[in-house]
N, C-alpha and C positions, 0 to 999 in steps of 0.2 A: 503494499498499500503507499511506503513511504515514496517508494519508487516511481508509483503512478505518479501522487501529489507534485515532486522535481518537476517530472516532466508537464506538466498540465502547465504548473504554475510557471517555467523558467526559471525555478530557484534550487540549487545542489545544495542550500545552506539547509532548509527547510527539513525538520524531523518531527516524527510524527510520537507525541509525547503518552497517548491515549487512544485506543481502539476501543469498540463496543460494534459487532454484524449484529443485524436482524433485530435492532434495536426498535423496541416501540413505545411512544412517546403520546401518554394519553392523555386526552383533552375533556375539560368538564362543561366545557360548552359545544362542542360539536365532535367532529369526528376525527380519532385518536390514525395514527400515520405510524409506517413504522419505514423505518430508513434500513436499508442494505449494509451499510455502512455510518457508524456515525463516529466523526476521529476530532483531535484535538494534534495540531502544531504547538514547534515551541516557542511561537509567541504569543498563542492564545486566541488563536483563532481556528473555529468551529465549522465544521464542515459535515455535511450528506453527503453521500455518493452513492447513486444510484445507478445504476447499472440496468438498461431498458433494449429490450427486443422488440418489443410494440411500442411504433410510434402513440399511440392512446395513451401510453404509460406516461410520456413525456412532454407535454402539450405544457404551455408557458402557465397555466394557472397551477398547472401543480406543482410547477416551481417557487410560485411564489405560497401557494402554501406550508409549502414543505420549510423554506427561508421563514413562513412567521412561526412555525411550531421550533425552529433550531433556537429564534430571540425568548419563546418561551419555556423550553429545558434551558437555559442558561442562563435564568432571571432569576433571581432570587427576588422575596417582598421590598426588603431594605434597600437594594440594588438601587444606585441613582443612575439613572439614565445617560448621561457622561461617564459609566463604567459600565455601559451596553459592548459587549464583547463582536469584535468581526465576522461575520457567518458568509458562509459558501459553498450556494449548492452548486453541486456538479454533476450534468445526467454523460453517460456517455451511453449515446447511442447505436443503434443498429444501423441504422437509414438515416442520411439526410436532415433530420426532422425539420430546421429551421430550411430547407432549400434554399442556401444561398452557395452550395459550394462551396462552403471553407471547411478545413479540416478543424475547426474549435471557431467558437463563440464568446465573446466576455460581452457579458451583460450587466450594467450597469443603470441604473438611475441618473437624468441631467435635464439641465435646466434651457428648457426651449429655448425664455427669454433673455438668454447666455451663452449665447451660440452654444449650447449642449456641450457645457463644461456640466464637468462631472458632481454630482449633487455631495458623495463623499458620503453617503451615511452608515458606509464600514457593511451592506448588504448585497454580497457579489450572486451573479450564476452565471455559472461554465458549460456550454453542450459541447462535448466531445464526438462529434462524427466520423464512430468507426469504422464507417465506410472506406475513409482515406488509409491506406497504407502504404503511403512511399515512404520507399528504403533510400530516402534523401533527407529525412527528418526525423529527430528521436520519437515525435510523436506519430508520425505514420510508422516507425518498428515497430513501438509497443503495441498500436492497433490491429497491427498484424499477427504478434505474437497473442494476442488475446483471444482472434480467434485460429489460431495454431495448436494443433493437438498430440503432431513431433517435436518431442523436444528439441534434437537433431536441427529443428528447420529454426529454432525460434535467434533473434535478435540478442537480447540481454540475458546474460548467465542466471541471474537469479528468479527470472521468472521461467528458464529450462531447468531450474534446480527441481524445482519445486511440481514441475509438471513430472518428472522421472521418480521423484517422492512418492506421488499419488499412483502412479502405474507399474512399479516397478517395486520401490521397500515396501516389506509387508508391515510395515506399520501405519506407512502410507495406505496401503490398499485397506488396512482395519480404519482408518480413517474416514477414509472415501467411502465406507460402506453402510456408517455413520451416518454420516453426511446425508448421501441418498436414501435410507429409513426415514431422516428426518423430512427430504423433500417430499416422499411418499407418505407421511404420517399426513404432513399436512395436505396432499390434495388430498387425500382419502378422508380427510377431515373436512373440505370446501367439498369433495364429492356428497356426503350424508347430504348437505344442501342442497346441492344442485345437481344433483342426476350423477350417475356414473359415468356417462362420455368427460362432461364438464370436470370432473374431480379428476380424472386420468388427465386431460388439459390441462390442468392446474400442476399436476406432478411431472409432465413433460416437457415445462413451459420453465417451470422452478431449477429445474434437474440441469435443461440448457442453461439457464442464466450462472446457474452455483458452478458448473461445470466444463461451459464453453463449449458445451457435446454441440452435436447436428443433433436435429430432430428423430433420426435413423438409430442413431450412438443413444440419446438418452432413453426411446423405447425399445431396444433391446435391454440395454441396463434393466430395463424395470419388468421384464417379460410379457407387455400386452404384446396379447394374439394376433395373429397375420387379418384376420376381419374387423380388426376394431380400427388397427391404424390406419386405413384410406379415409377413412374418418374425423380420425383424429389430424391428419395433414390438412384435408380439405379446412378444418378450422381452424388450424393452427395458422395456416396462412395468408387465411383470408379477412387478418385480419393486418397484413399489410396492404390490402390491396385499397 
């Protein structure tokens, strides 16, 4: 995660000092949210990292909502507004959600009447377009590695090492199985309310996102019967059209 942060922010001096995955943020007055990864760096900036395969999961309104909850979870009752921490919501999207044909987008509030000078409210949003996988720059190489399942084809040794750990090391295989069980159980729980197909679809999506797998690889791991796969694939890819 530290490698990801440094490349996206373009700063090699940043360090992750706190990190929680799948962090649920309650909201007494509305909808709770679950951050894929909540983290803090050595400068006190709070981050929400979201990896989104579906375009609908990365709409600007969701980024705004997540940004507001970052503030809510970081501010205590006695905190003065001057001491609000800087926050940054980072969406890594499978497709170019913002349609600007750029590898990365930095979103800040600006003042129209002052030639769009930065408002400096300390709340930033970044979209990373994972479809841009150029070998000419660090971010493009990182996005290539995000899509890569063969450690030998990766640019970054840190990521390649983790892939080898999960695929070849006994402890890594055990850990992957634990992750898969959690993902599958989550899908099954939702399936009780949504129906079997939707539950399986949730399990497949979660596993694809958690382990950067293709749909077929995820369904192989989950032992999904062949007669159901075509239905799942049609539903899965219909969300991208």
